[in-house]
C-alpha positions as MATLAB code, in Angstrom:
seq = 'MSKFKIVNLFDKIFVSVSIFLIIYAWLNFYIRNLFSTFILSLIFSSAIIFVLYYFLNKKHERVKLSKKSTDEMNKSFLSFRLTPKKEKLDLLYQIFSREYETKLDNGILSYVKDDKNHIVLIATHIDRINENELINLVDEFVNLDFDVIDIICQDVSQNINSNIFIDKKIVFLTKEKLYTDYFSKYSIFPDDSKIDTSITKLKFRDILKNFFLPEKARSYFFCGLILIFSSIILPYHIYYILFGSTLLIFAIVCKLLPKIKKNK';
ca = [
     -21.659   38.225  -39.084;
     -24.242   36.058  -36.883;
     -23.770   32.148  -36.396;
     -27.373   31.928  -38.236;
     -25.978   33.375  -41.585;
     -22.859   31.520  -41.368;
     -24.765   28.283  -40.829;
     -27.015   29.382  -43.864;
     -23.787   29.863  -46.025;
     -22.741   26.363  -45.228;
     -25.967   24.934  -46.072;
     -26.026   26.823  -49.270;
     -22.457   25.583  -50.307;
     -23.218   22.085  -49.191;
     -26.339   22.200  -51.534;
     -24.712   23.841  -54.395;
     -21.961   21.201  -54.203;
     -24.394   18.425  -54.189;
     -26.356   19.687  -57.029;
     -23.427   20.227  -59.100;
     -22.015   16.563  -58.605;
     -25.333   14.951  -59.307;
     -25.333   16.982  -62.828;
     -21.465   16.386  -63.365;
     -22.100   12.593  -62.858;
     -24.743   12.327  -65.257;
     -23.221   14.620  -68.005;
     -20.112   12.526  -67.679;
     -21.844    9.524  -68.491;
     -22.749   11.022  -71.760;
     -19.910   13.407  -72.425;
     -16.370   12.018  -72.036;
     -14.576   15.451  -72.208;
     -13.827   16.268  -68.804;
     -13.416   20.027  -69.411;
     -16.866   20.249  -71.171;
     -18.556   18.232  -68.572;
     -17.356   20.689  -65.973;
     -18.079   23.635  -67.816;
     -21.524   22.528  -68.675;
     -22.525   21.207  -64.945;
     -21.206   24.703  -63.553;
     -23.600   26.430  -65.929;
     -26.689   24.032  -65.191;
     -25.936   23.449  -61.531;
     -25.827   27.508  -61.208;
     -29.051   27.861  -63.033;
     -30.802   25.381  -60.838;
     -29.465   26.801  -57.803;
     -30.557   30.050  -58.481;
     -34.201   29.101  -59.384;
     -34.297   26.941  -56.246;
     -32.888   29.496  -53.606;
     -34.935   32.244  -55.702;
     -38.380   30.327  -55.222;
     -37.623   29.226  -51.649;
     -36.855   33.011  -50.415;
     -39.924   34.187  -52.224;
     -42.030   31.485  -50.572;
     -40.545   32.047  -47.164;
     -41.341   35.906  -47.143;
     -44.941   35.197  -48.097;
     -45.388   32.375  -45.503;
     -43.635   34.563  -43.227;
     -46.060   37.185  -43.500;
     -49.246   34.813  -43.464;
     -47.825   32.859  -40.429;
     -47.143   36.149  -38.442;
     -50.939   37.233  -39.096;
     -52.050   33.680  -38.407;
     -50.161   33.752  -34.961;
     -51.543   37.114  -33.952;
     -55.051   36.199  -35.024;
     -54.603   32.934  -32.655;
     -53.010   34.572  -29.897;
     -56.063   37.481  -29.920;
     -58.597   34.959  -30.010;
     -57.012   32.759  -27.346;
     -56.740   35.968  -25.115;
     -60.310   36.804  -25.607;
     -61.607   33.359  -25.162;
     -59.725   33.547  -21.511;
     -60.797   37.018  -20.688;
     -63.747   37.206  -18.045;
     -67.226   37.840  -19.636;
     -67.531   41.226  -18.392;
     -64.253   41.983  -19.843;
     -65.186   40.760  -23.118;
     -68.495   42.832  -23.289;
     -66.386   45.891  -22.260;
     -64.071   45.330  -25.150;
     -66.657   44.659  -27.623;
     -68.787   47.711  -26.743;
     -65.488   49.765  -27.237;
     -65.178   48.132  -30.605;
     -68.752   48.563  -31.845;
     -69.403   51.891  -30.387;
     -66.920   53.248  -32.709;
     -69.182   52.756  -35.612;
     -72.674   52.008  -34.253;
     -74.967   52.969  -31.756;
     -74.101   50.643  -29.069;
     -75.769   49.427  -25.750;
     -74.490   47.460  -23.016;
     -77.154   46.627  -20.319;
     -77.670   43.789  -17.956;
     -74.976   41.937  -19.635;
     -76.578   42.063  -23.266;
     -74.700   43.981  -25.865;
     -76.616   45.435  -28.555;
     -76.263   47.666  -31.586;
     -77.931   49.188  -34.441;
     -76.627   48.702  -38.118;
     -78.607   49.577  -41.453;
     -81.610   49.994  -39.275;
     -81.383   46.487  -38.039;
     -81.252   45.826  -34.185;
     -78.173   43.514  -33.515;
     -77.685   41.339  -30.306;
     -74.223   39.911  -29.710;
     -73.776   36.310  -28.054;
     -70.375   35.153  -27.095;
     -69.792   31.314  -27.719;
     -66.124   31.110  -27.555;
     -66.524   28.254  -25.194;
     -67.454   26.068  -28.393;
     -64.923   24.975  -30.688;
     -67.075   24.423  -33.486;
     -70.706   25.118  -33.409;
     -73.190   22.599  -34.940;
     -76.985   23.078  -35.495;
     -78.035   21.690  -31.983;
     -75.752   23.939  -30.186;
     -77.113   26.937  -32.106;
     -80.406   26.116  -31.164;
     -79.533   25.996  -27.694;
     -77.551   29.183  -27.884;
     -80.295   31.432  -29.510;
     -83.355   29.896  -28.001;
     -83.500   32.108  -25.060;
     -83.130   35.122  -27.200;
     -85.428   34.586  -30.163;
     -88.220   36.271  -28.381;
     -86.478   39.561  -27.897;
     -87.019   42.556  -30.058;
     -83.781   42.028  -32.333;
     -83.466   41.305  -35.964;
     -79.783   40.141  -36.091;
     -77.902   37.685  -33.797;
     -74.257   38.281  -33.967;
     -72.704   34.963  -32.379;
     -68.875   35.247  -31.712;
     -67.251   31.887  -32.103;
     -64.226   29.851  -32.821;
     -65.456   27.815  -35.966;
     -68.890   26.882  -37.562;
     -69.840   23.493  -38.978;
     -69.909   23.358  -42.717;
     -73.596   22.254  -43.164;
     -75.226   24.336  -40.523;
     -78.466   25.847  -41.333;
     -78.260   29.424  -40.098;
     -81.888   30.124  -41.352;
     -83.649   27.764  -38.837;
     -85.380   31.107  -37.394;
     -87.797   32.611  -39.463;
     -87.848   36.081  -38.261;
     -84.161   36.104  -37.022;
     -80.848   36.582  -38.978;
     -77.771   34.664  -37.480;
     -74.486   35.975  -38.291;
     -71.410   34.239  -37.279;
     -68.413   36.125  -36.140;
     -65.766   33.496  -36.542;
     -62.054   33.686  -35.097;
     -60.828   35.021  -38.678;
     -63.697   37.687  -39.024;
     -63.558   38.942  -35.457;
     -59.646   39.543  -35.975;
     -59.874   41.057  -39.420;
     -63.144   43.037  -39.264;
     -62.873   44.111  -35.710;
     -59.806   43.829  -33.670;
     -57.432   44.768  -36.693;
     -59.703   47.279  -38.121;
     -60.152   49.209  -35.107;
     -56.726   48.455  -33.539;
     -58.355   47.394  -30.443;
     -57.082   43.964  -29.076;
     -57.665   41.758  -25.865;
     -54.704   41.705  -23.369;
     -52.625   38.869  -24.442;
     -49.660   39.969  -22.050;
     -50.393   36.771  -19.883;
     -50.488   34.293  -23.151;
     -47.213   32.183  -24.186;
     -47.528   31.084  -27.580;
     -43.962   29.810  -27.753;
     -44.854   26.136  -26.888;
     -43.455   23.754  -29.737;
     -46.281   22.211  -31.538;
     -46.321   18.492  -32.128;
     -44.952   17.627  -35.463;
     -46.323   14.795  -37.813;
     -44.444   12.661  -40.255;
     -42.081   11.602  -37.633;
     -40.669    8.718  -39.628;
     -39.933   10.977  -42.656;
     -38.702   13.435  -40.288;
     -36.062   10.963  -38.738;
     -35.093    9.700  -42.047;
     -34.182   13.291  -43.285;
     -32.461   14.611  -39.954;
     -29.842   17.403  -40.752;
     -27.229   15.630  -39.074;
     -27.502   12.911  -41.555;
     -26.787   15.120  -44.560;
     -23.013   14.426  -44.165;
     -23.319   10.708  -44.230;
     -25.497   10.783  -47.513;
     -23.073   13.437  -49.100;
     -19.965   11.420  -48.458;
     -21.433    8.170  -49.322;
     -23.000    9.752  -52.613;
     -19.579   11.435  -53.218;
     -17.823    8.094  -53.333;
     -20.237    6.467  -55.322;
     -20.198    9.269  -58.107;
     -16.267    9.163  -58.126;
     -16.755    5.378  -58.485;
     -18.835    5.866  -61.523;
     -15.931    7.563  -63.118;
     -13.273    4.812  -62.809;
     -15.413    1.486  -62.307;
     -17.765   -0.241  -64.595;
     -21.365   -0.479  -64.126;
     -21.567    3.454  -64.393;
     -25.205    3.571  -64.163;
     -25.623    1.830  -60.990;
     -23.046    4.000  -59.481;
     -24.586    7.275  -60.954;
     -28.050    6.252  -59.707;
     -27.183    5.371  -56.252;
     -24.639    8.138  -55.732;
     -27.207   10.737  -57.128;
     -30.021    9.116  -55.050;
     -27.778    9.614  -51.772;
     -26.664   13.495  -52.816;
     -30.440   14.209  -53.364;
     -30.962   12.831  -49.680;
     -28.188   14.967  -48.412;
     -29.822   18.223  -50.239;
     -33.043   17.268  -48.802;
     -31.829   16.956  -45.003;
     -30.394   20.491  -45.420;
     -33.650   22.163  -47.266;
     -36.341   20.221  -45.228;
     -35.797   22.413  -41.967;
     -36.150   25.510  -44.122;
     -39.364   24.298  -45.796;
     -40.733   23.321  -42.544;
     -40.112   26.929  -41.096;
     -42.466   28.023  -44.065;
     -45.226   25.955  -43.082;
];
């Protein structure tokens, strides 16, 4: 058994015990029979734990697939972006020629689709194309004999007017469209062997992150445990139950938060 599985097992035990104690404390406040309280707490906590981990696992699988696809898309586009122009054109020619009559002449890539002449412009140097940048990009090509101008780019401004040219249609091949409709569809990808995507991304909500650090779970747990048991033998039960339950919830969050973050 791997260390990772052992850690997961201890985390599940920790969360399960915390949930059981919270339910036990609240039921004991209303039901004074210890045996009945124990059995009911066991039933309710088991149901909550099953539902909690069922949805966590399902979400993890969905997000894992989505994240993997997104990472592959970002890596492919970054590789394409860093590729020299000639190699970009050669790669695109290889893709478009699979389905269309394609030409690559003097650094200009064109193809015919549905009896329309397309010209392909590469604008991967622009993070998000706005209307002014669009005019500058297309200006030198508007007088050429083409019906459609395909612009390969990372992203496009939301309110951009792509119909500013009367006799030319503008089609944006954004990062997502380029990957799904061309790279992935034809299984032709840019060389990404020199791209390292293992760089840790900057996390936000640092205050929340520090407040719920995994190593703080044990402190929250033991403090909550003391208050929960104090509620049984000391007066002001509701005070001890409330604060004990809160600390146990904090302990649960400390254990579950890293798993939730991995799913994002």
